[in-house]
C-alpha positions, 0 to 999 in steps of 0.5 A: 118365248122359247126355253132351251134346257140342258141337264148335267150332274155336278157330283159334288157341292164344290163342282156345283159351286165352281160351275155356278161361278163359271156360268155367272162369270162367262156363259151367262154374260156372253148370252146376255149380249146375244139378240133375243136373249131374255135370261137364264137360270141354273137350278139344282134338283131338290134332294139330289145326292149328286147335284143334278142340275138344269140350265135353262135359257129364255129366248124371244123366238126359235131363231134367236135360240139358235145362236149356239148352233155348231152342229145339229140344232139340238147339239149341246155346246159344252166347253172342254173345261166344263166337260172335265168339271162335270160328272156327266152331261147331256149331249143334246139340248131340248127346246120348248115353246111357251104356250101360257105364262104368268108373272114375270114370264108373261112379258 
């Protein structure tokens, strides 16, 4: 399994909630339709005063993880509306290959 991760700073609680709502309504729904998609999460750093967040998506293999590719393989795809919402965000994503997993991830 491939994990595609991306980081950003939401700033306020209101922005974090708006971004979470956006992901649930659009991005996560769109990703769920792509071949090889296994799920996605939005997590916020514990005790972060600026709501540092990480979005992770899970893919069957590296080729299926490349659905978002619009430039270089590791370029982040951040819609202009999302860019205006967030305080800051990474321009690149990171890919990790799962070596060992347990629980629901071991499927």
